[in-house]
PDB file of the backbone (N, CA, C, O) and the ligand in Angstrom, with CONECT records:
HET     ZN  A 101       1
ATOM      1  N   MET A   1       7.634  -9.011  -5.498  1.00  0.00           N
ATOM      2  CA  MET A   1       7.338  -7.582  -5.362  1.00  0.00           C
ATOM      3  C   MET A   1       6.008  -7.363  -4.658  1.00  0.00           C
ATOM      4  O   MET A   1       5.026  -8.051  -4.936  1.00  0.00           O
ATOM      5  N   LYS A   2       5.987  -6.427  -3.772  1.00  0.00           N
ATOM      6  CA  LYS A   2       4.775  -6.197  -3.000  1.00  0.00           C
ATOM      7  C   LYS A   2       4.163  -4.833  -3.289  1.00  0.00           C
ATOM      8  O   LYS A   2       4.851  -3.876  -3.644  1.00  0.00           O
ATOM      9  N   CYS A   3       2.866  -4.781  -3.127  1.00  0.00           N
ATOM     10  CA  CYS A   3       2.151  -3.512  -3.323  1.00  0.00           C
ATOM     11  C   CYS A   3       2.561  -2.536  -2.239  1.00  0.00           C
ATOM     12  O   CYS A   3       2.568  -2.883  -1.058  1.00  0.00           O
ATOM     13  N   ASP A   4       2.902  -1.317  -2.629  1.00  0.00           N
ATOM     14  CA  ASP A   4       3.334  -0.318  -1.646  1.00  0.00           C
ATOM     15  C   ASP A   4       2.217   0.202  -0.768  1.00  0.00           C
ATOM     16  O   ASP A   4       2.462   0.839   0.256  1.00  0.00           O
ATOM     17  N   PHE A   5       1.019  -0.066  -1.165  1.00  0.00           N
ATOM     18  CA  PHE A   5      -0.087   0.423  -0.364  1.00  0.00           C
ATOM     19  C   PHE A   5      -0.657  -0.646   0.536  1.00  0.00           C
ATOM     20  O   PHE A   5      -0.612  -0.515   1.760  1.00  0.00           O
ATOM     21  N   CYS A   6      -1.194  -1.705  -0.050  1.00  0.00           N
ATOM     22  CA  CYS A   6      -1.871  -2.711   0.770  1.00  0.00           C
ATOM     23  C   CYS A   6      -0.921  -3.831   1.256  1.00  0.00           C
ATOM     24  O   CYS A   6      -1.258  -4.570   2.181  1.00  0.00           O
ATOM     25  N   GLY A   7       0.247  -3.949   0.639  1.00  0.00           N
ATOM     26  CA  GLY A   7       1.214  -4.929   1.068  1.00  0.00           C
ATOM     27  C   GLY A   7       1.032  -6.312   0.465  1.00  0.00           C
ATOM     28  O   GLY A   7       1.769  -7.235   0.811  1.00  0.00           O
ATOM     29  N   LYS A   8       0.086  -6.470  -0.411  1.00  0.00           N
ATOM     30  CA  LYS A   8      -0.137  -7.746  -1.057  1.00  0.00           C
ATOM     31  C   LYS A   8       0.936  -8.053  -2.081  1.00  0.00           C
ATOM     32  O   LYS A   8       1.518  -7.150  -2.680  1.00  0.00           O
ATOM     33  N   GLU A   9       1.186  -9.314  -2.271  1.00  0.00           N
ATOM     34  CA  GLU A   9       2.155  -9.733  -3.281  1.00  0.00           C
ATOM     35  C   GLU A   9       1.566  -9.477  -4.674  1.00  0.00           C
ATOM     36  O   GLU A   9       0.416  -9.816  -4.953  1.00  0.00           O
ATOM     37  N   ILE A  10       2.397  -8.860  -5.552  1.00  0.00           N
ATOM     38  CA  ILE A  10       1.978  -8.625  -6.905  1.00  0.00           C
ATOM     39  C   ILE A  10       2.585  -9.673  -7.825  1.00  0.00           C
ATOM     40  O   ILE A  10       3.806  -9.829  -7.858  1.00  0.00           O
ATOM     41  N   SER A  11       1.759 -10.390  -8.567  1.00  0.00           N
ATOM     42  CA  SER A  11       2.316 -11.387  -9.468  1.00  0.00           C
ATOM     43  C   SER A  11       2.843 -10.704 -10.717  1.00  0.00           C
ATOM     44  O   SER A  11       2.360  -9.648 -11.125  1.00  0.00           O
ATOM     45  N   LYS A  12       3.850 -11.336 -11.315  1.00  0.00           N
ATOM     46  CA  LYS A  12       4.526 -10.744 -12.470  1.00  0.00           C
ATOM     47  C   LYS A  12       3.533 -10.445 -13.584  1.00  0.00           C
ATOM     48  O   LYS A  12       2.630 -11.231 -13.871  1.00  0.00           O
ATOM     49  N   GLY A  13       3.725  -9.301 -14.193  1.00  0.00           N
ATOM     50  CA  GLY A  13       2.874  -8.930 -15.330  1.00  0.00           C
ATOM     51  C   GLY A  13       1.613  -8.192 -14.941  1.00  0.00           C
ATOM     52  O   GLY A  13       0.915  -7.646 -15.796  1.00  0.00           O
ATOM     53  N   THR A  14       1.320  -8.175 -13.649  1.00  0.00           N
ATOM     54  CA  THR A  14       0.141  -7.457 -13.195  1.00  0.00           C
ATOM     55  C   THR A  14       0.587  -6.264 -12.328  1.00  0.00           C
ATOM     56  O   THR A  14       1.760  -6.147 -11.971  1.00  0.00           O
ATOM     57  N   GLY A  15      -0.337  -5.417 -12.012  1.00  0.00           N
ATOM     58  CA  GLY A  15      -0.011  -4.293 -11.155  1.00  0.00           C
ATOM     59  C   GLY A  15       0.419  -3.070 -11.929  1.00  0.00           C
ATOM     60  O   GLY A  15       0.601  -3.099 -13.146  1.00  0.00           O
ATOM     61  N   ILE A  16       0.574  -2.000 -11.185  1.00  0.00           N
ATOM     62  CA  ILE A  16       0.907  -0.703 -11.793  1.00  0.00           C
ATOM     63  C   ILE A  16       2.183  -0.192 -11.167  1.00  0.00           C
ATOM     64  O   ILE A  16       2.354  -0.232  -9.948  1.00  0.00           O
ATOM     65  N   THR A  17       3.079   0.291 -12.012  1.00  0.00           N
ATOM     66  CA  THR A  17       4.290   0.927 -11.505  1.00  0.00           C
ATOM     67  C   THR A  17       4.212   2.408 -11.740  1.00  0.00           C
ATOM     68  O   THR A  17       4.001   2.854 -12.868  1.00  0.00           O
ATOM     69  N   PHE A  18       4.378   3.165 -10.700  1.00  0.00           N
ATOM     70  CA  PHE A  18       4.328   4.601 -10.811  1.00  0.00           C
ATOM     71  C   PHE A  18       5.709   5.172 -10.519  1.00  0.00           C
ATOM     72  O   PHE A  18       6.296   4.886  -9.476  1.00  0.00           O
ATOM     73  N   VAL A  19       6.225   5.977 -11.437  1.00  0.00           N
ATOM     74  CA  VAL A  19       7.535   6.584 -11.251  1.00  0.00           C
ATOM     75  C   VAL A  19       7.354   8.066 -10.907  1.00  0.00           C
ATOM     76  O   VAL A  19       6.754   8.834 -11.659  1.00  0.00           O
ATOM     77  N   ARG A  20       7.883   8.430  -9.767  1.00  0.00           N
ATOM     78  CA  ARG A  20       7.775   9.826  -9.339  1.00  0.00           C
ATOM     79  C   ARG A  20       8.833  10.682 -10.025  1.00  0.00           C
ATOM     80  O   ARG A  20       9.760  10.161 -10.645  1.00  0.00           O
ATOM     81  N   LYS A  21       8.689  11.973  -9.910  1.00  0.00           N
ATOM     82  CA  LYS A  21       9.616  12.918 -10.533  1.00  0.00           C
ATOM     83  C   LYS A  21      11.055  12.670 -10.077  1.00  0.00           C
ATOM     84  O   LYS A  21      11.992  12.789 -10.866  1.00  0.00           O
ATOM     85  N   GLU A  22      11.222  12.326  -8.804  1.00  0.00           N
ATOM     86  CA  GLU A  22      12.542  12.086  -8.255  1.00  0.00           C
ATOM     87  C   GLU A  22      13.137  10.775  -8.745  1.00  0.00           C
ATOM     88  O   GLU A  22      14.315  10.491  -8.528  1.00  0.00           O
ATOM     89  N   GLY A  23      12.316   9.993  -9.399  1.00  0.00           N
ATOM     90  CA  GLY A  23      12.820   8.717  -9.937  1.00  0.00           C
ATOM     91  C   GLY A  23      12.551   7.520  -9.060  1.00  0.00           C
ATOM     92  O   GLY A  23      12.950   6.406  -9.399  1.00  0.00           O
ATOM     93  N   THR A  24      11.871   7.727  -7.920  1.00  0.00           N
ATOM     94  CA  THR A  24      11.534   6.593  -7.060  1.00  0.00           C
ATOM     95  C   THR A  24      10.329   5.875  -7.626  1.00  0.00           C
ATOM     96  O   THR A  24       9.387   6.494  -8.121  1.00  0.00           O
ATOM     97  N   MET A  25      10.377   4.570  -7.543  1.00  0.00           N
ATOM     98  CA  MET A  25       9.281   3.775  -8.100  1.00  0.00           C
ATOM     99  C   MET A  25       8.365   3.274  -7.010  1.00  0.00           C
ATOM    100  O   MET A  25       8.797   2.855  -5.936  1.00  0.00           O
ATOM    101  N   THR A  26       7.105   3.331  -7.318  1.00  0.00           N
ATOM    102  CA  THR A  26       6.088   2.836  -6.407  1.00  0.00           C
ATOM    103  C   THR A  26       5.276   1.792  -7.144  1.00  0.00           C
ATOM    104  O   THR A  26       4.875   2.005  -8.288  1.00  0.00           O
ATOM    105  N   HIS A  27       5.033   0.669  -6.497  1.00  0.00           N
ATOM    106  CA  HIS A  27       4.294  -0.402  -7.137  1.00  0.00           C
ATOM    107  C   HIS A  27       2.938  -0.582  -6.479  1.00  0.00           C
ATOM    108  O   HIS A  27       2.802  -0.580  -5.255  1.00  0.00           O
ATOM    109  N   PHE A  28       1.945  -0.737  -7.338  1.00  0.00           N
ATOM    110  CA  PHE A  28       0.589  -0.967  -6.819  1.00  0.00           C
ATOM    111  C   PHE A  28       0.030  -2.246  -7.436  1.00  0.00           C
ATOM    112  O   PHE A  28       0.312  -2.559  -8.593  1.00  0.00           O
ATOM    113  N   CYS A  29      -0.762  -2.980  -6.663  1.00  0.00           N
ATOM    114  CA  CYS A  29      -1.368  -4.217  -7.186  1.00  0.00           C
ATOM    115  C   CYS A  29      -2.597  -3.911  -8.017  1.00  0.00           C
ATOM    116  O   CYS A  29      -2.967  -4.692  -8.894  1.00  0.00           O
ATOM    117  N   SER A  30      -3.239  -2.771  -7.747  1.00  0.00           N
ATOM    118  CA  SER A  30      -4.473  -2.451  -8.464  1.00  0.00           C
ATOM    119  C   SER A  30      -4.686  -0.948  -8.533  1.00  0.00           C
ATOM    120  O   SER A  30      -3.998  -0.164  -7.880  1.00  0.00           O
ATOM    121  N   ARG A  31      -5.650  -0.583  -9.336  1.00  0.00           N
ATOM    122  CA  ARG A  31      -6.041   0.837  -9.465  1.00  0.00           C
ATOM    123  C   ARG A  31      -6.503   1.375  -8.127  1.00  0.00           C
ATOM    124  O   ARG A  31      -6.265   2.533  -7.783  1.00  0.00           O
ATOM    125  N   LYS A  32      -7.163   0.520  -7.390  1.00  0.00           N
ATOM    126  CA  LYS A  32      -7.685   0.905  -6.065  1.00  0.00           C
ATOM    127  C   LYS A  32      -6.562   1.429  -5.196  1.00  0.00           C
ATOM    128  O   LYS A  32      -6.692   2.480  -4.568  1.00  0.00           O
ATOM    129  N   CYS A  33      -5.473   0.705  -5.157  1.00  0.00           N
ATOM    130  CA  CYS A  33      -4.324   1.110  -4.347  1.00  0.00           C
ATOM    131  C   CYS A  33      -3.661   2.382  -4.911  1.00  0.00           C
ATOM    132  O   CYS A  33      -3.226   3.263  -4.168  1.00  0.00           O
ATOM    133  N   GLU A  34      -3.602   2.440  -6.231  1.00  0.00           N
ATOM    134  CA  GLU A  34      -3.027   3.622  -6.857  1.00  0.00           C
ATOM    135  C   GLU A  34      -3.820   4.870  -6.515  1.00  0.00           C
ATOM    136  O   GLU A  34      -3.258   5.896  -6.134  1.00  0.00           O
ATOM    137  N   GLN A  35      -5.128   4.767  -6.656  1.00  0.00           N
ATOM    138  CA  GLN A  35      -6.021   5.900  -6.377  1.00  0.00           C
ATOM    139  C   GLN A  35      -5.924   6.323  -4.913  1.00  0.00           C
ATOM    140  O   GLN A  35      -5.874   7.514  -4.608  1.00  0.00           O
ATOM    141  N   ASN A  36      -5.899   5.380  -4.046  1.00  0.00           N
ATOM    142  CA  ASN A  36      -5.841   5.676  -2.630  1.00  0.00           C
ATOM    143  C   ASN A  36      -4.567   6.440  -2.260  1.00  0.00           C
ATOM    144  O   ASN A  36      -4.583   7.305  -1.385  1.00  0.00           O
ATOM    145  N   THR A  37      -3.474   6.112  -2.932  1.00  0.00           N
ATOM    146  CA  THR A  37      -2.220   6.782  -2.623  1.00  0.00           C
ATOM    147  C   THR A  37      -2.103   8.107  -3.335  1.00  0.00           C
ATOM    148  O   THR A  37      -1.805   9.120  -2.702  1.00  0.00           O
ATOM    149  N   LEU A  38      -2.329   8.127  -4.634  1.00  0.00           N
ATOM    150  CA  LEU A  38      -2.024   9.307  -5.438  1.00  0.00           C
ATOM    151  C   LEU A  38      -3.164  10.323  -5.432  1.00  0.00           C
ATOM    152  O   LEU A  38      -2.925  11.530  -5.409  1.00  0.00           O
ATOM    153  N   LYS A  39      -4.391   9.836  -5.454  1.00  0.00           N
ATOM    154  CA  LYS A  39      -5.507  10.748  -5.590  1.00  0.00           C
ATOM    155  C   LYS A  39      -6.135  11.100  -4.237  1.00  0.00           C
ATOM    156  O   LYS A  39      -6.380  12.266  -3.925  1.00  0.00           O
ATOM    157  N   LEU A  40      -6.384  10.062  -3.456  1.00  0.00           N
ATOM    158  CA  LEU A  40      -7.038  10.303  -2.159  1.00  0.00           C
ATOM    159  C   LEU A  40      -6.021  10.616  -1.049  1.00  0.00           C
ATOM    160  O   LEU A  40      -6.367  11.106   0.026  1.00  0.00           O
ATOM    161  N   LYS A  41      -4.742  10.307  -1.361  1.00  0.00           N
ATOM    162  CA  LYS A  41      -3.664  10.559  -0.403  1.00  0.00           C
ATOM    163  C   LYS A  41      -3.964   9.989   0.987  1.00  0.00           C
ATOM    164  O   LYS A  41      -3.776  10.648   2.009  1.00  0.00           O
ATOM    165  N   ARG A  42      -4.425   8.772   0.982  1.00  0.00           N
ATOM    166  CA  ARG A  42      -4.699   8.122   2.241  1.00  0.00           C
ATOM    167  C   ARG A  42      -3.446   7.511   2.848  1.00  0.00           C
ATOM    168  O   ARG A  42      -2.527   7.102   2.138  1.00  0.00           O
ATOM    169  N   LYS A  43      -3.429   7.460   4.148  1.00  0.00           N
ATOM    170  CA  LYS A  43      -2.345   6.770   4.838  1.00  0.00           C
ATOM    171  C   LYS A  43      -2.697   5.310   4.949  1.00  0.00           C
ATOM    172  O   LYS A  43      -3.796   4.962   5.382  1.00  0.00           O
ATOM    173  N   LYS A  44      -1.774   4.448   4.560  1.00  0.00           N
ATOM    174  CA  LYS A  44      -2.092   3.022   4.568  1.00  0.00           C
ATOM    175  C   LYS A  44      -2.393   2.513   5.978  1.00  0.00           C
ATOM    176  O   LYS A  44      -3.126   1.537   6.141  1.00  0.00           O
ATOM    177  N   ARG A  45      -1.844   3.155   6.977  1.00  0.00           N
ATOM    178  CA  ARG A  45      -2.113   2.748   8.335  1.00  0.00           C
ATOM    179  C   ARG A  45      -3.558   2.989   8.770  1.00  0.00           C
ATOM    180  O   ARG A  45      -4.051   2.414   9.740  1.00  0.00           O
ATOM    181  N   ARG A  46      -4.210   3.860   8.011  1.00  0.00           N
ATOM    182  CA  ARG A  46      -5.604   4.217   8.383  1.00  0.00           C
ATOM    183  C   ARG A  46      -6.624   3.481   7.534  1.00  0.00           C
ATOM    184  O   ARG A  46      -7.831   3.631   7.722  1.00  0.00           O
ATOM    185  N   VAL A  47      -6.130   2.693   6.609  1.00  0.00           N
ATOM    186  CA  VAL A  47      -7.058   1.990   5.721  1.00  0.00           C
ATOM    187  C   VAL A  47      -7.160   0.519   6.107  1.00  0.00           C
ATOM    188  O   VAL A  47      -6.165  -0.200   6.023  1.00  0.00           O
ATOM    189  N   PRO A  48      -8.331   0.054   6.526  1.00  0.00           N
ATOM    190  CA  PRO A  48      -8.512  -1.282   7.111  1.00  0.00           C
ATOM    191  C   PRO A  48      -8.091  -2.448   6.234  1.00  0.00           C
ATOM    192  O   PRO A  48      -7.817  -3.525   6.764  1.00  0.00           O
ATOM    193  N   TRP A  49      -8.027  -2.291   4.935  1.00  0.00           N
ATOM    194  CA  TRP A  49      -7.695  -3.458   4.108  1.00  0.00           C
ATOM    195  C   TRP A  49      -6.214  -3.548   3.742  1.00  0.00           C
ATOM    196  O   TRP A  49      -5.851  -4.283   2.824  1.00  0.00           O
ATOM    197  N   THR A  50      -5.367  -2.818   4.440  1.00  0.00           N
ATOM    198  CA  THR A  50      -3.939  -2.937   4.165  1.00  0.00           C
ATOM    199  C   THR A  50      -3.238  -3.766   5.260  1.00  0.00           C
ATOM    200  O   THR A  50      -3.745  -3.871   6.377  1.00  0.00           O
ATOM    201  N   GLN A  51      -2.100  -4.338   4.944  1.00  0.00           N
ATOM    202  CA  GLN A  51      -1.364  -5.120   5.917  1.00  0.00           C
ATOM    203  C   GLN A  51      -0.784  -4.214   6.985  1.00  0.00           C
ATOM    204  O   GLN A  51      -0.636  -4.603   8.143  1.00  0.00           O
ATOM    205  N   GLU A  52      -0.463  -3.007   6.575  1.00  0.00           N
ATOM    206  CA  GLU A  52       0.112  -2.060   7.514  1.00  0.00           C
ATOM    207  C   GLU A  52      -0.872  -1.754   8.656  1.00  0.00           C
ATOM    208  O   GLU A  52      -0.478  -1.637   9.817  1.00  0.00           O
ATOM    209  N   TYR A  53      -2.129  -1.632   8.310  1.00  0.00           N
ATOM    210  CA  TYR A  53      -3.191  -1.371   9.284  1.00  0.00           C
ATOM    211  C   TYR A  53      -3.259  -2.500  10.302  1.00  0.00           C
ATOM    212  O   TYR A  53      -3.365  -2.258  11.505  1.00  0.00           O
ATOM    213  N   HIS A  54      -3.199  -3.731   9.812  1.00  0.00           N
ATOM    214  CA  HIS A  54      -3.308  -4.864  10.689  1.00  0.00           C
ATOM    215  C   HIS A  54      -2.096  -5.015  11.583  1.00  0.00           C
ATOM    216  O   HIS A  54      -2.202  -5.440  12.733  1.00  0.00           O
ATOM    217  N   LYS A  55      -0.934  -4.659  11.035  1.00  0.00           N
ATOM    218  CA  LYS A  55       0.281  -4.678  11.840  1.00  0.00           C
ATOM    219  C   LYS A  55       0.148  -3.714  13.002  1.00  0.00           C
ATOM    220  O   LYS A  55       0.412  -4.056  14.155  1.00  0.00           O
ATOM    221  N   GLU A  56      -0.270  -2.498  12.669  1.00  0.00           N
ATOM    222  CA  GLU A  56      -0.465  -1.459  13.676  1.00  0.00           C
ATOM    223  C   GLU A  56      -1.452  -1.902  14.742  1.00  0.00           C
ATOM    224  O   GLU A  56      -1.242  -1.702  15.938  1.00  0.00           O
ATOM    225  N   LYS A  57      -2.513  -2.499  14.281  1.00  0.00           N
ATOM    226  CA  LYS A  57      -3.574  -2.919  15.184  1.00  0.00           C
ATOM    227  C   LYS A  57      -3.049  -3.966  16.178  1.00  0.00           C
ATOM    228  O   LYS A  57      -3.331  -3.915  17.375  1.00  0.00           O
ATOM    229  N   LYS A  58      -2.280  -4.909  15.637  1.00  0.00           N
ATOM    230  CA  LYS A  58      -1.713  -5.962  16.460  1.00  0.00           C
ATOM    231  C   LYS A  58      -0.801  -5.371  17.532  1.00  0.00           C
ATOM    232  O   LYS A  58      -0.866  -5.745  18.703  1.00  0.00           O
ATOM    233  N   ILE A  59       0.047  -4.445  17.107  1.00  0.00           N
ATOM    234  CA  ILE A  59       0.991  -3.824  18.035  1.00  0.00           C
ATOM    235  C   ILE A  59       0.206  -3.086  19.133  1.00  0.00           C
ATOM    236  O   ILE A  59       0.541  -3.156  20.316  1.00  0.00           O
ATOM    237  N   ARG A  60      -0.834  -2.387  18.705  1.00  0.00           N
ATOM    238  CA  ARG A  60      -1.621  -1.619  19.665  1.00  0.00           C
ATOM    239  C   ARG A  60      -2.289  -2.537  20.689  1.00  0.00           C
ATOM    240  O   ARG A  60      -2.301  -2.265  21.890  1.00  0.00           O
ATOM    241  N   GLN A  61      -2.839  -3.627  20.172  1.00  0.00           N
ATOM    242  CA  GLN A  61      -3.547  -4.549  21.051  1.00  0.00           C
ATOM    243  C   GLN A  61      -2.562  -5.312  21.977  1.00  0.00           C
ATOM    244  O   GLN A  61      -2.838  -5.575  23.148  1.00  0.00           O
ATOM    245  N   GLY A  62      -1.403  -5.646  21.378  1.00  0.00           N
ATOM    246  CA  GLY A  62      -0.423  -6.413  22.129  1.00  0.00           C
ATOM    247  C   GLY A  62       0.208  -5.582  23.253  1.00  0.00           C
ATOM    248  O   GLY A  62       0.646  -6.123  24.269  1.00  0.00           O
ATOM    249  N   GLY A  63       0.247  -4.282  23.058  1.00  0.00           N
ATOM    250  CA  GLY A  63       0.885  -3.397  24.017  1.00  0.00           C
ATOM    251  C   GLY A  63       0.041  -3.088  25.241  1.00  0.00           C
ATOM    252  O   GLY A  63       0.542  -2.539  26.223  1.00  0.00           O
ATOM    253  N   GLN A  64      -1.201  -3.427  25.189  1.00  0.00           N
ATOM    254  CA  GLN A  64      -2.071  -3.088  26.335  1.00  0.00           C
ATOM    255  C   GLN A  64      -2.308  -4.256  27.265  1.00  0.00           C
ATOM    256  O   GLN A  64      -3.015  -4.118  28.263  1.00  0.00           O
TER     257      GLN A  64
HETATM  258 ZN    ZN A 101      -2.466  -3.093  -3.303  1.00  0.00          ZN2+
END
């Protein structure tokens, strides 16, 4: 299972599972990721320490 925000692998027994009203589950590896998503409402693509950001960056650099 991977963190929905930063993309890191979450080991069993750790991490936070957040269930939305609609019943969709979101998994976070840490409070930091939880806060960034739910409280700060940051886009993972804009946050330098997520895998999504690095993916985007690579695509951007590779395309030029
Ligand atoms: Zn995370």
